[in-house]
KEDOMAR-483353 format. One line per field, with one value per residue: residue in three letters; y, z, x of N, C-alpha, C in turn. Coordinates in steps of 0.2 Angstrom, whole numbers, plus 5000, padded with zeros to 4 digits. Each point is the difference from the previous one (the first is absolute). Layout:
pavex (ALA, ...)
nv (Y, ...)
nw (Z, ...)
nu (X, ...)
cav (Y, ...)
caw (Z, ...)
cau (X, ...)
cv (Y, ...)
cw (Z, ...)
cu (X, ...)
This chain:
pavex (MET, ALA, SER, HIS, GLY, ARG, HIS, GLY, SER, SER, ILE, LEU, ILE, VAL, LEU, SER, SER, GLY, GLY, GLN, ILE, SER, LYS, ILE, HIS, ASP, TYR, ALA, VAL, ILE, GLY, ASP, CYS, ARG, ALA, ALA, ALA, LEU, VAL, SER, ARG, TYR, GLY, SER, ILE, ASP, TRP, LEU, CYS, TRP, PRO, ARG, PHE, ASP, SER, PRO, SER, ILE, PHE, ALA, ALA, ILE, LEU, ASP, ARG, GLU, LYS, GLY, GLY, TYR, TRP, SER, ILE, SER, PRO, VAL, GLY, PRO, ARG, GLU, PHE, GLN, ARG, ALA, TYR, ILE, ARG, ASP, SER, ASN, VAL, LEU, GLU, THR, HIS, PHE, VAL, CYS, ALA, GLY, GLY, ARG, ALA, THR, LEU, THR, ASP, LEU, MET, PRO, VAL, ALA, SER, GLU, GLU, PHE, LYS, ARG, ARG, ASN, MET, LEU, PRO, ASP, HIS, GLU, LEU, ILE, ARG, ARG, ILE, VAL, CYS, THR, GLU, GLY, GLU, LEU, GLU, ILE, GLN, VAL, ASP, PHE, ARG, PRO, ARG, ALA, GLU, TYR, GLY, LEU, THR, ALA, VAL, ARG, ILE, ARG, ASP, LEU, GLY, ALA, GLY, GLY, LEU, ARG, MET, ASP, VAL, GLY, ARG, GLY, ALA, TYR, TRP, LEU, ARG, SER, SER, VAL, PRO, LEU, GLU, ILE, ARG, GLY, ASP, GLY, THR, ALA, ALA, GLN, VAL, LYS, LEU, SER, LEU, LYS, TYR, GLY, ASP, ALA, LEU, GLN, PHE, SER, LEU, SER, TYR, SER, GLU, GLU, SER, PRO, SER, VAL, LEU, PRO, ALA, LEU, GLY, GLU, THR, ALA, ARG, ALA, THR, ILE, ASP, ARG, SER, VAL, GLN, TRP, TRP, GLN, GLN, TRP, ALA, ALA, LYS, SER, THR, TYR, ARG, GLY, PRO, TYR, ARG, ASP, ALA, VAL, THR, ARG, SER, ALA, LEU, VAL, LEU, LYS, LEU, LEU, THR, TYR, ALA, PRO, SER, GLY, ALA, ILE, VAL, ALA, ALA, ALA, THR, THR, SER, LEU, PRO, GLU, ARG, ILE, GLY, GLY, SER, LEU, ASN, TRP, ASP, TYR, ARG, TYR, CYS, TRP, LEU, ARG, ASP, ALA, SER, LEU, THR, ILE, ARG, ALA, LEU, LEU, GLY, LEU, GLY, TYR, VAL, GLU, GLU, ALA, GLU, SER, PHE, LEU, THR, TRP, LEU, LEU, HIS)
nv (5336, 5006, 5002, 5003, 5005, 4995, 4997, 4997, 4999, 4996, 4994, 4998, 4994, 4995, 4997, 4994, 4995, 5001, 4998, 5002, 4999, 5003, 5005, 5002, 5001, 4994, 5002, 5001, 5005, 4997, 5005, 5000, 5000, 4994, 4999, 4995, 5000, 4995, 5003, 4994, 5000, 4994, 5005, 4998, 4999, 5001, 5005, 4998, 5005, 4997, 5004, 4998, 5005, 5000, 5000, 4994, 4998, 5002, 5004, 4995, 5001, 5006, 4997, 4998, 4999, 4994, 5003, 5005, 4998, 5001, 5006, 4996, 5005, 4996, 5003, 4995, 4997, 5001, 5005, 5006, 5004, 5005, 5002, 5003, 5004, 5000, 5006, 5001, 4994, 4996, 5002, 4993, 5001, 4994, 5002, 4995, 4998, 4996, 4994, 4998, 5003, 5005, 5001, 5003, 4999, 5001, 5002, 4999, 5003, 5000, 5006, 5003, 5006, 5003, 5005, 4997, 4998, 5006, 5001, 4995, 4994, 4999, 4995, 4997, 4995, 5003, 4996, 5005, 4996, 5003, 4995, 5004, 4997, 5003, 4994, 4999, 4994, 4998, 4994, 5000, 4999, 4998, 5001, 4998, 5001, 5001, 5003, 4997, 5004, 5005, 4997, 5000, 5003, 4994, 5004, 4998, 4999, 5005, 4997, 5007, 4998, 5004, 4997, 4996, 5000, 4995, 5003, 4996, 5006, 4996, 5006, 4999, 5003, 4997, 5005, 4996, 5006, 4997, 5004, 4995, 4995, 4999, 4995, 4997, 5000, 4994, 5001, 5005, 5000, 5000, 5006, 4998, 5004, 4997, 5006, 5001, 5005, 5003, 5004, 5004, 4994, 4999, 4999, 4999, 5002, 4998, 5001, 4998, 5004, 4996, 5003, 5006, 5000, 5001, 4995, 5005, 4998, 5006, 5003, 4995, 5000, 5005, 4996, 4994, 5001, 5002, 4994, 4998, 5004, 4998, 4994, 5000, 5002, 4995, 4996, 5002, 5001, 4994, 4997, 5003, 4998, 4996, 5003, 4993, 5004, 4995, 4998, 4996, 5004, 4997, 4999, 5006, 5002, 4996, 5003, 5006, 4998, 4997, 5005, 5004, 4995, 5001, 5005, 4998, 5001, 4994, 5000, 5000, 4994, 4999, 4995, 4996, 4995, 4997, 4998, 4994, 4997, 5005, 4995, 5001, 4993, 4998, 4996, 5006, 5001, 5007, 5000, 5005, 5003, 5003, 4997, 5003, 5004, 5000, 5003, 4997, 4994, 4999, 5002, 4996, 4995, 5001, 5000, 4994, 4997, 5001, 4998, 4996, 5002, 4993, 5006, 4998, 4997, 5006, 5004, 4996, 5000, 5006, 5001, 4995, 5003, 5006, 4997)
nw (4988, 5001, 5002, 5006, 5001, 5004, 4997, 4994, 4994, 5001, 5001, 5001, 5001, 4999, 5005, 4997, 5003, 4994, 4993, 5000, 4995, 5000, 4998, 4994, 4998, 5003, 4997, 5006, 4999, 5003, 5002, 4998, 4994, 5001, 5003, 4998, 5004, 4998, 5003, 5001, 4997, 5000, 4999, 4994, 5002, 4994, 5002, 4999, 4997, 5003, 4999, 4994, 4996, 4997, 5006, 5001, 5000, 5006, 4998, 4997, 5005, 4997, 5000, 5006, 5002, 4997, 4995, 4999, 5006, 5006, 5003, 5003, 5002, 5003, 5002, 5004, 4995, 4999, 4996, 5002, 4995, 5002, 4994, 5002, 4996, 5005, 5001, 4993, 5000, 5000, 5005, 4999, 5001, 5002, 5001, 5004, 4998, 5006, 5000, 5002, 4995, 5001, 4995, 5001, 4994, 5002, 4994, 5000, 4995, 5005, 5000, 4999, 5003, 4996, 5003, 5000, 4994, 5000, 5004, 4996, 5003, 4994, 5000, 4995, 5002, 5001, 5002, 5002, 5004, 5001, 5004, 5001, 5005, 4997, 5000, 5006, 4997, 4998, 4996, 5001, 4993, 5002, 4994, 5002, 4994, 5001, 4994, 4998, 4996, 5001, 5006, 4997, 5006, 5004, 5005, 5002, 5005, 5003, 5005, 5000, 5002, 5004, 4996, 5002, 4995, 4998, 4994, 4998, 4996, 4996, 4998, 5000, 5005, 5001, 5003, 5003, 5003, 5006, 5002, 4996, 5003, 4994, 4999, 4999, 4994, 5000, 4994, 5004, 4995, 5005, 5002, 5005, 5001, 5005, 5001, 5006, 4998, 5006, 5002, 4996, 4999, 4999, 4993, 5001, 4994, 5000, 4993, 5001, 4996, 5000, 4996, 5000, 5005, 5007, 5003, 4999, 5006, 4998, 5006, 5003, 5002, 5004, 4999, 4999, 5006, 5003, 4998, 5002, 5006, 5000, 4998, 5004, 5005, 4998, 4999, 5005, 5002, 4997, 5002, 5005, 4996, 4999, 4994, 4999, 4998, 4995, 4995, 5004, 5004, 5004, 4995, 4998, 5006, 5000, 4994, 5002, 5005, 4996, 4996, 5006, 5002, 4994, 5003, 4997, 5007, 5000, 4995, 5002, 4998, 4995, 5004, 4995, 5003, 5005, 4994, 4999, 4995, 4997, 4998, 4993, 4999, 5003, 5001, 5000, 4995, 4999, 5005, 5004, 5002, 5004, 5003, 4994, 4998, 4998, 4996, 4996, 5003, 5002, 4994, 4999, 5004, 4997, 4994, 5003, 5002, 4994, 4997, 5005, 4997, 4998, 5001, 5006, 5000, 4997, 5004, 5005, 4997, 4998, 5006, 5002, 4996, 5002, 5005)
nu (4553, 4999, 5006, 5001, 5003, 5001, 4995, 5002, 4999, 4994, 5000, 4994, 5002, 4995, 5004, 4999, 4999, 4998, 5002, 5007, 4997, 5006, 4996, 5003, 4993, 5001, 5006, 5004, 5004, 5006, 5004, 5007, 4998, 5000, 4995, 4996, 4995, 4996, 4995, 4997, 4994, 5003, 5004, 5000, 5007, 4998, 5004, 5006, 5004, 5005, 5004, 4999, 4997, 5006, 5001, 5003, 4994, 4998, 4996, 4996, 4996, 5002, 5005, 5000, 4994, 5000, 5004, 4997, 4996, 4999, 4998, 4996, 4997, 4995, 4994, 4998, 4997, 4993, 5001, 4999, 5001, 5004, 5002, 5005, 5004, 5004, 4997, 5001, 4999, 5005, 4997, 4999, 4993, 4999, 4994, 5001, 4994, 5000, 4997, 5006, 5003, 5004, 5004, 5006, 5001, 5006, 5001, 5006, 5003, 5004, 4999, 5006, 5002, 5004, 4998, 4993, 5001, 5002, 4995, 4997, 5001, 4999, 4995, 5004, 4997, 4995, 4996, 4996, 4998, 4995, 4997, 4994, 4998, 4995, 4997, 4998, 4999, 5006, 4999, 5006, 5001, 5006, 5001, 5006, 5000, 5006, 5001, 5005, 5003, 4995, 5001, 5006, 5002, 4999, 4998, 5006, 4996, 5004, 4999, 5002, 4994, 5003, 5004, 4995, 4996, 5004, 5001, 5004, 5001, 5004, 5001, 4993, 4998, 4995, 4997, 4997, 4998, 4998, 4995, 4998, 5002, 5002, 4996, 5006, 4997, 4997, 5002, 4998, 4995, 4997, 4997, 4997, 4995, 4996, 4998, 4997, 4997, 5001, 4995, 5003, 4999, 5007, 5001, 5007, 5002, 5006, 4999, 5006, 5004, 5006, 5003, 5001, 4996, 5003, 4996, 4995, 4999, 4997, 4999, 4996, 4993, 5003, 5005, 4997, 4997, 5006, 5002, 4995, 5000, 5006, 4998, 4994, 5004, 5004, 4995, 4997, 5006, 5001, 4994, 5002, 5005, 4995, 5001, 4997, 4995, 5000, 4995, 4996, 5002, 4996, 4997, 5001, 4999, 4994, 4998, 5002, 4997, 4996, 5001, 4999, 4995, 4999, 5003, 5005, 5000, 5004, 4996, 4994, 5001, 4995, 4998, 4998, 5001, 4997, 4997, 5000, 5002, 5000, 4996, 5003, 4998, 4994, 5005, 5003, 5004, 4998, 5005, 4998, 5006, 4996, 5005, 5000, 5005, 4994, 5005, 4996, 4999, 5007, 5000, 4995, 5003, 5006, 4997, 4996, 5005, 5003, 4995, 5002, 5005, 5001, 5004, 5001, 4994, 4998, 5004, 4998, 4994, 5001, 5003, 4996, 4996, 5003, 5000)
cav (5003, 5005, 5001, 5006, 5001, 4997, 4996, 5002, 4996, 4993, 4996, 4995, 4994, 4995, 4994, 4994, 4996, 4995, 5001, 5006, 5001, 5007, 5003, 5005, 5006, 4999, 5001, 5006, 5000, 5003, 5000, 5005, 5003, 4995, 4993, 5001, 4994, 5000, 4998, 4998, 5002, 4995, 5001, 4995, 5003, 4995, 5002, 5003, 4998, 5003, 5007, 5005, 4998, 4994, 4994, 4994, 5000, 4996, 4999, 5001, 4996, 5002, 4995, 4993, 5000, 4995, 4999, 5007, 5003, 5005, 5001, 5002, 5002, 5001, 4997, 4994, 5000, 5005, 5007, 5005, 5004, 5007, 5001, 5007, 5003, 5006, 5005, 5002, 4995, 4993, 4995, 4997, 4997, 4995, 4999, 4994, 5000, 4994, 5000, 5001, 5006, 5003, 5000, 5004, 4997, 5006, 4997, 5006, 5000, 5007, 5006, 5005, 5005, 4998, 5002, 4995, 4994, 5001, 5000, 4994, 4994, 4998, 4995, 5002, 4999, 4997, 5000, 5000, 4998, 5001, 5000, 5002, 4999, 5006, 4999, 4993, 4995, 4996, 4996, 5002, 4995, 5002, 4995, 5003, 4995, 5003, 4996, 5004, 5000, 5000, 4994, 4994, 4997, 5001, 5003, 4997, 5005, 4997, 5004, 5002, 5003, 5007, 5004, 4999, 4995, 5002, 4996, 5001, 4999, 5002, 5004, 5005, 4997, 5003, 4999, 5002, 5001, 5002, 5000, 4994, 4995, 4996, 4993, 4998, 4994, 4995, 4999, 5006, 5005, 5004, 5002, 5002, 5001, 5002, 5002, 5005, 5007, 5004, 5008, 5002, 4995, 5002, 4995, 5003, 4996, 5003, 4996, 5004, 4996, 5002, 4997, 5003, 5003, 4996, 5000, 5004, 4998, 5004, 4997, 5002, 5004, 5007, 5002, 4999, 5006, 5006, 4999, 5001, 5007, 5004, 4998, 5004, 5007, 5001, 5000, 5006, 5006, 5000, 5002, 5007, 5004, 5001, 5007, 5000, 5003, 5000, 4995, 4993, 5001, 4994, 4995, 5002, 4999, 4993, 4997, 5002, 4996, 4994, 5001, 5000, 4994, 4996, 5002, 4996, 5006, 5001, 5002, 5005, 4996, 4999, 4994, 5001, 4997, 4996, 4993, 4997, 4994, 5003, 4999, 5005, 4998, 4994, 4994, 5003, 4998, 5005, 5001, 5006, 5002, 5008, 5002, 5004, 5007, 5001, 5007, 5004, 5000, 5005, 5007, 5002, 5001, 5006, 5005, 5001, 5002, 5007, 5004, 5001, 5004, 4996, 5001, 4996, 4994, 5001, 5001, 4994, 4996, 5002, 4998, 4993, 4999, 5002, 4996)
caw (5006, 5001, 5007, 5000, 5005, 5000, 4994, 4994, 4998, 5002, 4997, 5004, 4997, 5004, 4998, 5003, 5002, 4994, 4997, 5000, 4993, 4998, 4993, 5001, 5003, 5007, 5003, 5001, 4999, 5005, 4998, 5003, 4994, 4998, 4999, 5001, 5002, 4999, 5006, 4998, 5005, 5005, 5005, 4998, 4995, 4995, 4995, 5003, 4998, 5003, 5003, 4995, 4997, 4995, 5003, 5000, 5005, 5006, 5000, 4993, 5000, 4995, 4994, 5002, 5007, 5004, 5000, 4999, 5006, 5003, 5007, 5002, 5007, 4999, 5004, 4998, 4999, 4996, 5002, 4995, 5001, 4997, 4999, 4997, 5002, 5004, 4995, 4997, 5001, 4997, 5006, 4999, 5005, 4999, 5006, 4999, 5005, 5001, 5005, 5007, 5001, 4994, 5000, 4995, 4998, 4997, 4996, 4997, 5000, 5003, 4997, 5004, 4997, 4999, 5006, 5005, 4998, 5002, 5007, 5003, 4996, 4998, 4995, 4993, 4997, 5005, 4999, 5007, 5001, 5007, 5001, 5007, 5002, 5002, 5003, 5001, 5000, 4993, 4999, 4994, 4998, 4996, 4996, 4996, 4995, 4995, 4994, 4997, 4993, 4997, 5002, 4998, 5005, 5007, 5004, 5007, 5006, 5006, 5006, 5004, 5007, 5001, 4993, 4995, 4995, 4995, 4994, 4996, 4993, 4996, 5004, 5005, 5006, 5002, 5007, 5002, 5007, 5002, 5008, 5002, 4996, 4995, 5000, 4993, 4999, 4995, 4998, 5002, 4995, 5002, 5007, 5001, 5007, 5001, 5007, 5001, 5002, 5003, 4999, 5002, 4998, 4993, 4998, 4995, 4996, 4996, 4995, 4997, 4995, 4999, 4995, 5000, 5007, 5005, 5001, 5006, 5002, 5005, 5005, 4999, 5005, 4999, 4994, 4994, 4999, 4998, 4993, 4997, 5000, 4996, 4993, 4998, 5000, 4994, 4994, 5001, 4999, 4993, 4997, 5001, 4996, 4994, 4999, 4997, 5004, 4996, 5003, 5001, 5003, 5003, 4995, 4997, 5005, 5000, 4994, 5001, 5005, 4997, 4995, 5004, 5002, 4994, 4999, 5003, 5003, 4999, 4993, 4998, 4995, 5003, 4997, 4997, 5005, 5005, 4999, 4994, 4997, 4997, 4992, 4996, 4999, 5003, 4996, 4995, 5001, 5003, 5007, 5001, 5006, 5000, 5006, 4997, 4998, 4993, 4999, 4998, 5006, 5005, 4998, 5002, 5007, 5002, 4998, 5004, 5007, 5000, 5000, 5006, 5003, 5003, 4995, 5002, 4996, 4993, 4999, 5001, 4995, 4995, 5001, 4999, 4993, 4996, 5002)
cau (4998, 5005, 5002, 5003, 5005, 5007, 5000, 4998, 4994, 5001, 4994, 4997, 4999, 4999, 5003, 4999, 5006, 5002, 5006, 5002, 5003, 4999, 5002, 5005, 4998, 4998, 5006, 5003, 5007, 5004, 5007, 5004, 5004, 5005, 4996, 4992, 4996, 4993, 4996, 4993, 4995, 4999, 5006, 5006, 5005, 5000, 5005, 5005, 5006, 5006, 5000, 4997, 4994, 5001, 5003, 4995, 4995, 4999, 4992, 4998, 4993, 4996, 5001, 4998, 4998, 5003, 5007, 5003, 5002, 4996, 5000, 4993, 4998, 4993, 4995, 4997, 4993, 4997, 5002, 5000, 5006, 5000, 5007, 5002, 5006, 5000, 4999, 5006, 5006, 5000, 4999, 4994, 4996, 4995, 4995, 4996, 4994, 4997, 4994, 5002, 5004, 5004, 5007, 5003, 5007, 5004, 5006, 5005, 5007, 5002, 5004, 5002, 5004, 5007, 5003, 4999, 5003, 5007, 5000, 4997, 5001, 4993, 5001, 5000, 4993, 4995, 4993, 4997, 4992, 4997, 4993, 4998, 4992, 4997, 4994, 4998, 5005, 5000, 5006, 5005, 5005, 5006, 5002, 5006, 5003, 5005, 5002, 5005, 5000, 4994, 4997, 5003, 5004, 4997, 5005, 5000, 4999, 5004, 4998, 5006, 4998, 4999, 5002, 4994, 5001, 5005, 4999, 5006, 4998, 5006, 5005, 4997, 4997, 4994, 4999, 4993, 5000, 4993, 4999, 4998, 5004, 4997, 5002, 5003, 4996, 5001, 5007, 5004, 4999, 4994, 4999, 4993, 4997, 4993, 4999, 4995, 5002, 4995, 5001, 5007, 5005, 5003, 5005, 5005, 5004, 5005, 5004, 5006, 5005, 5006, 5004, 5007, 5002, 4997, 4993, 4998, 4994, 4997, 4995, 4992, 4997, 4999, 5004, 4996, 4995, 5003, 5002, 4994, 4999, 5005, 4999, 4994, 5002, 5004, 4996, 4996, 5004, 5001, 4994, 4999, 5004, 4996, 4998, 4993, 4995, 4994, 4995, 5002, 5007, 5001, 5001, 5006, 5006, 5001, 5004, 5006, 5003, 5001, 5005, 5006, 5002, 5003, 5006, 5006, 5004, 5007, 5002, 4995, 4996, 4994, 4998, 4993, 4996, 5003, 4999, 5002, 4996, 4994, 4999, 4997, 4993, 4999, 5001, 5004, 5007, 5004, 4999, 5004, 5002, 4999, 5003, 5006, 4999, 4998, 5001, 4994, 4995, 5003, 5000, 4993, 5000, 5004, 4996, 4995, 5003, 5002, 4994, 4998, 5006, 5005, 5006, 5006, 4999, 5002, 5007, 5003, 4999, 5004, 5007, 5000, 4999, 5006, 5006)
cv (5005, 5001, 5007, 5001, 4996, 4996, 5003, 4996, 4993, 4996, 4995, 4994, 4995, 4993, 4994, 4996, 4995, 5001, 5007, 5002, 5008, 5002, 5006, 5007, 5000, 5002, 5008, 5000, 5004, 5000, 5005, 5003, 4996, 4993, 5002, 4993, 5001, 4997, 4999, 5003, 4995, 5001, 4996, 5004, 4995, 5002, 5004, 4998, 5005, 4998, 5006, 4998, 4994, 4994, 4994, 5000, 4996, 4998, 5001, 4996, 5004, 4996, 4993, 5000, 4994, 4999, 5007, 5003, 5006, 5001, 5003, 5002, 5002, 4997, 4993, 5001, 5006, 5007, 5005, 5004, 5007, 5001, 5007, 5001, 5005, 5006, 5003, 4996, 4994, 4995, 4998, 4998, 4997, 4999, 4994, 5001, 4993, 5000, 5002, 5006, 5003, 5000, 5005, 4997, 5006, 4996, 5006, 4997, 5006, 5004, 5005, 5005, 4998, 5002, 4995, 4994, 5000, 5000, 4994, 4994, 4997, 4994, 5002, 4999, 4998, 5001, 4999, 4998, 5001, 4999, 5001, 4998, 5007, 5000, 4992, 4995, 4996, 4996, 5002, 4994, 5003, 4994, 5002, 4994, 5003, 4994, 5004, 4999, 4998, 4993, 4994, 4997, 5002, 5003, 4997, 5005, 4997, 5005, 5001, 5003, 5007, 5003, 4999, 4994, 5003, 4996, 5002, 4998, 5003, 5004, 5004, 4996, 5004, 4998, 5002, 4999, 5002, 5000, 4994, 4994, 4996, 4993, 4998, 4993, 4995, 4999, 5006, 5006, 5004, 5001, 5003, 5001, 5002, 5002, 5005, 5007, 5003, 5007, 5002, 4996, 5002, 4994, 5005, 4995, 5004, 4995, 5004, 4995, 5004, 4996, 5002, 5003, 4996, 5002, 5005, 4998, 5004, 4997, 5002, 5004, 5007, 5002, 4999, 5006, 5006, 5000, 5001, 5007, 5004, 4999, 5004, 5008, 5002, 5000, 5006, 5006, 5000, 5002, 5008, 5004, 5001, 5007, 5000, 5002, 5000, 4995, 4993, 5000, 4993, 4995, 5001, 4998, 4992, 4997, 5002, 4996, 4993, 5001, 5001, 4994, 4996, 5003, 4997, 5006, 5000, 5002, 5006, 4997, 4999, 4993, 5001, 4997, 4996, 4993, 4997, 4994, 5003, 4999, 5005, 4999, 4993, 4994, 5002, 4998, 5005, 5001, 5005, 5000, 5007, 5002, 5003, 5007, 5000, 5007, 5004, 5001, 5005, 5007, 5003, 5001, 5006, 5007, 5002, 5003, 5008, 5005, 5001, 5003, 4996, 5000, 4995, 4993, 5000, 5000, 4993, 4995, 5002, 4999, 4993, 4999, 5002, 4996, 4992)
cw (5002, 5007, 5000, 5006, 4999, 4994, 4994, 4998, 5002, 4998, 5005, 4997, 5005, 4997, 5003, 5002, 4995, 4998, 5000, 4993, 4998, 4993, 5001, 5003, 5007, 5005, 5001, 5000, 5006, 4997, 5003, 4995, 4999, 4998, 5002, 5002, 4998, 5006, 4997, 5005, 5006, 5005, 4998, 4995, 4995, 4994, 5004, 4997, 5003, 4998, 4995, 4997, 4995, 5003, 5000, 5006, 5006, 5001, 4993, 4999, 4995, 4993, 5001, 5007, 5004, 5000, 5001, 5007, 5002, 5007, 5002, 5007, 4999, 5005, 4998, 4999, 4996, 5003, 4995, 5001, 4997, 5000, 4997, 5003, 5005, 4996, 4998, 5002, 4997, 5006, 5000, 5007, 4998, 5006, 4999, 5005, 5000, 5005, 5007, 5001, 4994, 5001, 4994, 4998, 4996, 4996, 4997, 4999, 5003, 4996, 5005, 4997, 4999, 5007, 5006, 4999, 5001, 5007, 5004, 4996, 4998, 4995, 4993, 4997, 5006, 4999, 5007, 4999, 5007, 5000, 5007, 5000, 5002, 5003, 5001, 5000, 4993, 5000, 4993, 4999, 4995, 4996, 4995, 4996, 4995, 4995, 4996, 4992, 4997, 5002, 4998, 5005, 5007, 5004, 5007, 5005, 5006, 5006, 5005, 5007, 5000, 4993, 4995, 4995, 4994, 4994, 4995, 4992, 4996, 5005, 5006, 5006, 5001, 5008, 5002, 5008, 5001, 5007, 5003, 4996, 4995, 5000, 4993, 4999, 4994, 4999, 5001, 4995, 5002, 5008, 5001, 5008, 4999, 5007, 5000, 5002, 5003, 4999, 5003, 4998, 4994, 4999, 4995, 4997, 4995, 4996, 4997, 4996, 5000, 4995, 5000, 5006, 5005, 5001, 5006, 5002, 5006, 5004, 4997, 5005, 4998, 4994, 4994, 4999, 4998, 4992, 4995, 4999, 4996, 4993, 4997, 4999, 4994, 4994, 5000, 4998, 4992, 4996, 5001, 4996, 4993, 4999, 4997, 5004, 4996, 5003, 5001, 5003, 5004, 4995, 4997, 5005, 5001, 4994, 5001, 5005, 4997, 4995, 5004, 5003, 4995, 4998, 5003, 5002, 4999, 4993, 4997, 4994, 5003, 4996, 4997, 5005, 5005, 4999, 4994, 4997, 4998, 4993, 4997, 4999, 5003, 4995, 4995, 5002, 5004, 5007, 5002, 5007, 5001, 5006, 4998, 4998, 4992, 4999, 4998, 5006, 5005, 4998, 5001, 5007, 5003, 4998, 5005, 5007, 4999, 5000, 5007, 5005, 5003, 4995, 5002, 4997, 4993, 4999, 5001, 4994, 4994, 5001, 4999, 4993, 4996, 5002, 4998)
cu (5005, 5001, 5004, 5005, 5006, 5001, 4998, 4993, 5001, 4994, 4998, 4998, 4998, 5003, 4998, 5006, 5002, 5006, 5002, 5004, 4999, 5002, 5005, 4997, 4998, 5006, 5001, 5007, 5003, 5007, 5004, 5005, 5006, 4996, 4993, 4997, 4993, 4997, 4993, 4995, 4999, 5006, 5006, 5004, 5002, 5005, 5006, 5007, 5005, 5007, 4998, 4994, 5000, 5003, 4995, 4996, 5001, 4993, 4998, 4993, 4996, 5001, 4998, 4999, 5003, 5007, 5004, 5003, 4996, 5001, 4993, 4999, 4993, 4996, 4998, 4993, 4998, 5002, 4998, 5007, 4999, 5008, 5002, 5007, 4999, 5001, 5007, 5006, 4999, 5000, 4993, 4997, 4994, 4996, 4996, 4994, 4998, 4994, 5002, 5004, 5003, 5007, 5002, 5007, 5003, 5006, 5004, 5007, 5003, 5004, 5002, 5004, 5007, 5004, 4999, 5004, 5008, 5002, 4998, 5002, 4993, 5001, 5000, 4993, 4995, 4993, 4997, 4992, 4998, 4993, 4998, 4993, 4998, 4993, 4998, 5005, 4999, 5006, 5004, 5004, 5005, 5003, 5006, 5003, 5004, 5002, 5005, 5000, 4993, 4996, 5004, 5003, 4997, 5006, 5000, 5000, 5004, 4997, 5006, 4998, 4999, 5002, 4994, 5002, 5005, 4999, 5006, 4998, 5005, 5005, 4997, 4997, 4993, 4999, 4992, 5000, 4992, 4999, 4997, 5003, 4996, 5003, 5001, 4996, 5003, 5008, 5004, 5000, 4994, 5001, 4993, 4999, 4993, 4998, 4994, 5003, 4994, 5001, 5007, 5006, 5003, 5005, 5004, 5004, 5005, 5004, 5005, 5004, 5006, 5005, 5008, 5003, 4997, 4993, 4999, 4993, 4997, 4995, 4993, 4998, 5000, 5005, 4996, 4994, 5003, 5002, 4993, 4998, 5005, 4999, 4994, 5002, 5005, 4996, 4996, 5004, 5002, 4994, 4998, 5004, 4996, 4997, 4993, 4995, 4993, 4995, 5003, 5007, 5001, 5002, 5007, 5006, 5001, 5004, 5007, 5004, 5002, 5006, 5007, 5003, 5003, 5006, 5006, 5004, 5007, 5002, 4995, 4996, 4993, 4997, 4993, 4995, 5003, 5000, 5003, 4995, 4993, 4999, 4997, 4993, 5000, 5002, 5005, 5008, 5004, 4998, 5005, 5002, 5000, 5004, 5007, 4997, 4999, 5000, 4994, 4995, 5003, 5000, 4993, 4999, 5003, 4996, 4995, 5003, 5003, 4994, 4997, 5005, 5005, 5006, 5005, 4999, 5002, 5007, 5003, 4999, 5004, 5007, 5001, 5000, 5006, 5006, 4999)
């Protein structure tokens, strides 16, 4: 189902309240040119590795729904949804339609210009989620279940009051802050909340990670909204640099945005994919990790970006390669 104006192409799907098992093609990707997360059609983040593409996961439900860990924000009960990236960006919007109302979930990893980052203190790594009731009333459930090392280790969650929820994993610290308190459940390895949203109500969440520097915890509210707008603008400005004017330009731009997202900004290298544990054939012994720069794949990516006029990305990759 095509849409125009603010959004790119989108799809409308009817969901039941049954099991939420997703296939790989049910996911959208968000990222900040350092890491990437996969968001399922159900509003669940089922893959996230921090601080880099190739780091161990904190959410890995794509590998094991029960043990891998995930972070779900979704209406309770049957719903339809329409999802799309905000036009010419890697900021994802999922529109839920329920019997009693509608809501929009926005997911992104913030990005900003180098000038802005020099003038402002920002988290080293952050993921922002915001859900807004746009019509009627509906019940929302948030389920946060982090698991370290590809699901091998449960993560203990500590409630620090105004500081949010803190999780210490290895040398790093994760912080989850939200506009509503989450209740730590069971053995302290999950946090949940279920509440009703009426028209105009909004929930905001910020998950951040720090390992080699002090944690920066920016405010929610207007600060988070400004971060979303700034990220959309950053991606749109990058997309506007394309020199391509041929057929299917929207599709070409969308593909280019994905390739840019898979670029590791500190070096210029480009990973082959955001995921790991992909067997060459079902039941076979060869199992590949595509979160690295495979030179053949990356050279084809650079050829595509260079053909669209992205010289800076090509120069960065070649500089990394030569060194």
